[in-house]
C-alpha positions in Angstrom: -0.7 22.5 13.5 -3.8 21.3 11.6 -6.6 19.9 13.7 -6.1 16.6 11.9 -2.6 16.2 13.2 -1.2 15.4 16.7 2.4 15.6 18.0 4.0 12.3 18.6 7.4 11.6 20.3 9.9 9.1 18.8 10.4 6.6 21.6 12.5 4.2 19.8 14.5 3.8 16.5 15.5 0.3 15.6 17.7 -0.7 12.6 16.1 -3.8 11.0 18.5 -4.3 8.0 21.2 -2.3 6.2 18.5 -0.1 4.6 15.4 -0.5 6.7 14.7 1.1 10.1 11.6 1.0 12.4 10.3 4.1 14.2 8.1 3.9 17.3 5.8 6.8 18.1 3.8 7.7 21.3 1.4 10.7 21.5 2.7 13.8 23.3 -0.8 14.6 24.6 -1.1 11.2 26.4 -4.5 10.7 24.8 -5.3 7.2 23.4 -4.0 6.2 20.0 -6.3 6.4 17.1 -7.8 3.1 16.1 -6.3 1.4 13.0 -7.0 -1.6 10.7 -4.2 -3.9 9.6 -2.8 -2.5 6.3 -3.4 1.2 7.0 -0.7 3.9 7.1 0.2 7.0 9.0 0.8 10.5 7.4 3.8 12.4 8.7 4.6 16.1 8.3 8.2 16.1 6.9 10.0 19.5 7.2 11.6 20.9 4.0 13.4 24.1 3.2 10.2 26.0 2.3 7.7 24.4 4.8 6.7 20.8 5.0 5.5 17.9 2.8 3.2 15.0 3.7 4.6 11.4 3.5 2.8 8.2 4.3 4.2 5.0 5.9 2.5 1.8 6.6 1.9 0.6 10.1 4.0 -2.6 10.6 3.0 -3.7 14.1 0.1 -5.3 15.8 -2.5 -2.6 15.5 -4.3 -3.8 18.6 -1.4 -2.3 20.6 -2.5 0.7 22.7 0.9 2.0 23.8 2.5 3.2 20.5 2.6 3.1 16.7 5.4 1.6 14.6 6.4 2.3 11.0 9.2 0.5 9.2 10.9 2.5 6.5 13.5 1.8 3.7 16.0 4.6 3.1 15.5 5.5 -0.5 18.8 6.9 -1.7 19.4 8.3 -5.2 21.2 5.9 -7.5 24.9 6.5 -7.5 25.0 6.8 -11.3 22.0 9.1 -11.5 22.9 12.4 -9.9 19.7 14.1 -11.3 17.5 12.0 -9.0 17.2 13.3 -5.4 17.3 11.2 -2.3 13.9 10.2 -0.8 12.8 13.3 1.2 10.9 11.5 3.9 12.9 8.3 4.2 16.2 10.0 4.4 14.9 12.6 6.9 13.7 9.8 9.1 16.9 7.7 8.8 19.5 10.6 8.9 17.9 13.3 11.1 15.1 11.9 13.3 16.3 10.7 16.7 14.7 9.3 19.8 13.0 12.1 21.7 12.1 14.1 18.6 8.5 15.2 18.1 6.7 14.7 14.8 3.2 15.8 13.6 1.2 12.7 12.5 -2.3 12.3 11.2 -4.6 9.4 12.0 -4.4 6.0 10.2 -5.8 5.9 6.7 -6.0 3.6 3.6 -8.3 1.0 2.1 -5.7 -1.7 1.5 -6.8 -3.5 4.7 -7.2 -7.0 5.9 -10.8 -8.2 5.5 -11.3 -9.7 9.0 -14.7 -11.2 8.2 -13.4 -13.9 5.8 -12.5 -17.4 6.8 -10.5 -18.5 3.8 -6.8 -19.1 3.7 -4.6 -16.0 3.2 -1.5 -15.4 1.1 0.6 -12.4 2.1 2.9 -11.8 -0.9 5.6 -9.1 -0.6 8.7 -7.8 -2.3 11.2 -5.7 -0.4 9.8 -3.1 2.1 6.4 -3.9 0.7 6.2 -6.4 3.6 5.3 -3.6 6.1 1.5 -3.5 5.7 1.4 -7.3 5.4 3.3 -7.7 8.6 0.6 -5.8 10.4 -1.9 -8.2 8.8 0.2 -11.2 9.9 0.0 -10.0 13.5 -3.7 -10.0 13.3 -4.0 -13.4 11.5 -1.9 -15.2 14.2 -4.9 -14.9 16.5 -7.4 -16.4 14.0 -8.0 -20.0 12.8 -7.1 -19.0 9.2 -4.2 -20.7 7.3 -1.6 -18.2 6.1 1.2 -18.3 3.6 3.7 -15.5 4.2 5.8 -15.3 1.0 8.5 -12.7 0.9 11.1 -11.8 -1.8 14.1 -9.5 -1.5 17.6 -9.1 -2.7 19.6 -10.9 0.0 20.0 -11.3 3.8 21.7 -7.9 4.1 18.5 -6.0 3.2 16.1 -8.6 4.6 14.2 -7.1 7.6 11.9 -8.5 10.3 12.5 -12.2 9.6 12.9 -13.1 13.3 9.5 -11.4 14.0 7.9 -13.4 11.2 9.4 -16.6 12.5 8.1 -16.0 16.0 4.6 -15.3 14.6 4.7 -18.5 12.5 5.6 -20.5 15.6 2.6 -19.0 17.4 0.4 -20.2 14.5 1.1 -23.8 15.5 1.3 -25.0 11.9 -1.3 -22.7 10.4 1.3 -20.1 9.3 4.0 -20.9 6.7 6.8 -18.5 6.0 8.8 -18.8 2.7 11.7 -16.5 1.8 13.2 -16.0 -1.7 16.5 -14.2 -2.2 17.2 -12.9 -5.7 21.0 -13.0 -5.2 22.0 -14.5 -1.9 25.5 -13.9 -0.6 27.8 -16.7 0.5 27.0 -15.7 4.1 23.3 -16.3 3.3 24.0 -19.7 1.8 26.1 -20.8 4.8 23.5 -19.6 7.4 20.6 -20.9 5.3 18.4 -17.9 6.0 16.3 -18.3 2.9 14.2 -21.0 1.2 14.7 -20.4 -2.5 17.0 -18.5 -4.8 16.2 -16.3 -7.8 12.8 -15.0 -8.8 9.3 -16.2 -7.8 8.1 -17.9 -10.9 4.9 -19.9 -11.8 6.2 -23.3 -10.7 7.3 -22.0 -7.3 4.1 -20.1 -6.7 2.0 -23.0 -7.7 3.8 -25.3 -5.3 3.2 -22.9 -2.4 -0.4 -21.6 -2.9 -3.1 -23.1 -0.7 -5.2 -25.8 -2.4 -8.4 -24.0 -1.4 -9.6 -20.7 -2.7 -7.7 -17.9 -0.9 -7.4 -14.2 -0.3 -4.2 -12.6 -1.6 -2.7 -9.4 -0.3 0.1 -8.1 -2.6 2.6 -5.3 -2.0 6.1 -4.4 -3.3 7.9 -2.8 -6.2 5.8 -2.2 -9.3 7.5 -4.7 -11.6 7.3 -7.3 -8.9 3.6 -6.8 -8.4 2.8 -6.8 -12.1 4.5 -10.1 -12.6 3.0 -11.7 -9.4 -0.5 -10.5 -10.3 -0.3 -12.1 -13.7 1.0 -15.4 -12.2 -1.7 -15.5 -9.6 -4.5 -15.0 -12.2 -2.8 -17.5 -14.5 -2.9 -20.0 -11.7 -6.6 -19.5 -11.2 -6.8 -17.1 -8.3 -10.0 -15.0 -8.9 -9.1 -11.4 -9.6 -11.6 -10.2 -7.0 -9.6 -12.2 -4.4 -6.4 -10.2 -5.0 -5.9 -6.9 -3.1 -2.8 -4.8 -3.6 -1.2 -1.5 -2.9 1.4 0.5 -4.7 3.9 2.6 -2.8 4.3 6.2 -4.1 2.6 5.9 -7.5 1.7 9.3 -8.9 0.2 8.5 -12.3 -2.5 6.1 -13.6 -1.5 2.5 -13.3 -1.7 2.0 -17.1 1.2 4.3 -17.6 3.4 2.3 -15.2 3.0 -1.0 -17.0 5.8 -2.2 -19.2 5.5 -3.4 -22.8 3.3 -6.5 -22.5 5.5 -8.3 -25.1 8.7 -7.6 -23.1 9.7 -10.7 -21.0 11.4 -10.6 -17.7 15.0 -11.9 -17.9 16.8 -13.6 -15.1 19.4 -16.3 -14.9 17.5 -18.2 -12.2 14.0 -18.7 -10.9 12.9 -19.7 -7.5 11.6 -23.1 -8.8 15.0 -23.8 -10.4 13.2 -23.5 -13.7 14.7 -20.5 -15.4 13.1 -21.2 -18.7 9.7 -20.2 -17.3 10.9 -16.7 -16.6 10.9 -15.9 -20.3 7.2 -16.6 -20.5 6.2 -14.0 -17.9 4.5 -11.0 -19.3 3.3 -7.9 -17.5 -0.4 -7.2 -17.1 -1.9 -4.2 -18.7 -4.5 -3.0 -16.3 -4.6 -4.7 -12.9 -6.3 -1.7 -11.3 -9.5 -2.7 -13.0 -9.3 -6.1 -11.2 -8.5 -4.9 -7.7 -10.7 -6.1 -4.8 -14.0 -4.3 -5.1 -15.7 -2.0 -2.6 -18.5 -4.6 -2.3 -16.0 -7.3 -1.3 -14.8 -5.0 1.5 -18.3 -3.8 2.5 -17.9 -5.3 6.0 -14.6 -3.7 6.7 -14.8 -0.8 9.1 -13.5 2.3 7.3 -11.9 4.5 9.9 -12.5 7.8 8.2 -15.9 7.4 6.5 -17.8 10.6 6.6 -21.2 9.5 5.3 -23.2 6.4 4.5 -25.8 8.2 2.6 -27.4 6.4 -0.3 -28.9 9.5 -1.7 -25.9 10.6 -3.8 -26.3 10.9 -7.5 -27.1 13.4 -10.2 -25.3 14.8 -13.2 -21.6 15.7 -13.2 -20.4 18.3 -15.7 -16.7 18.9 -16.3 -17.0 22.4 -17.7 -13.6 23.0 -19.4 -13.7 19.6 -21.1 -17.4 19.9 -22.1 -18.0 16.4 -20.7 -21.3 15.6 -18.9 -21.9 12.2 -17.3 -24.5 10.7 -15.0 -23.2 9.7 -11.6 -23.7 6.1 -10.3 -22.4 4.0 -7.4 -20.2 2.1 -9.8 -17.8 5.1 -9.4 -15.8 5.3 -6.2 -14.9 9.0 -6.6 -15.2 11.9 -9.0 -11.5 11.3 -9.9 -12.5 7.7 -11.0 -15.4 9.0 -13.1 -13.1 11.6 -14.8 -10.5 8.9 -15.6 -13.1 6.4 -16.9 -14.1 9.1 -19.4 -10.7 10.0 -20.8 -9.8 12.9 -18.6 -6.4 13.0 -16.9 -6.6 15.3 -13.8 -3.4 15.4 -11.7 -3.3 13.3 -8.5 -0.8 11.7 -6.2 -2.2 10.1 -3.1 -5.8 9.3 -4.1 -6.8 9.5 -0.4 -7.4 13.2 0.4 -3.9 14.0 1.6 -1.9 15.8 -1.0 -4.5 18.2 -2.6 -3.0 17.5 -6.1 -6.5 16.8 -7.5 -8.1 20.0 -6.1 -10.4 21.8 -8.6 -12.9 24.6 -8.5 -16.5 23.5 -7.7 -18.6 25.8 -9.8 -22.0 24.4 -8.9 -23.5 21.9 -6.5 -22.2 20.1 -3.4 -20.1 17.0 -2.7 -19.5 14.8 0.2 -16.2 13.2 1.3 -15.9 9.5 2.0 -12.3 10.2 3.1 -11.9 13.3 5.2 -9.3 15.6 3.7 -6.3 16.3 5.9 -6.3 19.9 4.6 -10.0 20.6 3.8 -10.6 22.6 0.6 -12.6 25.8 0.5 -16.4 25.6 -0.1 -16.0 26.4 -3.8 -13.3 23.7 -4.2 -13.3 19.9 -4.4 -10.8 17.1 -4.0 -11.7 14.7 -6.8 -10.0 11.6 -5.3 -12.1 11.4 -2.1 -15.4 12.9 -2.9 -18.7 12.1 -4.7 -21.6 14.4 -5.7 -24.7 15.3 -3.8 -26.9 15.9 -6.7 -25.9 17.8 -9.9 -22.4 19.4 -9.8 -20.2 21.4 -12.2 -16.4 21.2 -11.9 -13.8 23.3 -13.5 -11.9 20.5 -15.3 
């Protein structure tokens, strides 16, 4: 077992909906839990035929708890009509094979999509499907603050809707500061009789406008990619500053630009949450929301749990030898991967947080530092582009 992992025992397994289950973990070694910030995730070692793979799952509980961690996972099955697509390796293993009492290797919480606890402005937690999991951890934190909160969640129907009772309990504790609003795309007759949702259809501009706080607010957005693309555009169109919108994609393995649909292609749906279906045809996907994500400066006061260096003396010249590209390094770049992408290079990556080693390349000259500690540290003559920056001049085989 790597020094970055510890053994945790599964102490509970709770089905939250027809497709979503929560898993509770307690460390085998009885040592204290690692600290976590609302919005971060755990990395699990998932066994496969030829070894293991690393899978990440957001913490969904109150991270101030000291007794256990909780993750809440959707079982990602292959579509019935697409036999060439495999089941989700990690989610199906958790749902189908992991039981209470089993031991799992887990690495400490990571991730920069975290709640900025220094702000005082109203908060909008906007989620689609299982994208609610990191936002639920944020809601647990916000219930103990004076901030106003809108918890806006969209999913298919009541059968797949998870954690609603927990959200309702937290809203009650907020004593009027926390509003919960649920939108079902296609509610069942049972849903309509039980009145477990607030609106039907898709979240459109009119509905979002009616719910957003009047004051400037911080928005945290997570869910399926098409949902987030549409919501981001609506938020910007309604005047929410781009720097006030933080978001996280689950499982994206290519640059965001390649995930975006044709900007001229409208979303089609028979109904909208505001009962104004004609507005749906006017929604267009954004082309590059990654350039507008919340900046590092905006999050400067957030405690980064895995920061390895606060040195201000980084800089120099970066030379990508195989590409013949040379660029000066500046603090405008978060990582060597970002510098490469800004200059037209397309190195492979997956996690963008020092976990998967997909972006590992030979370091021919110079030294780097890691602002995110790699789970599997590379050799001295190698570098993980996604979580490093140069210490002086460097040459990389890319």
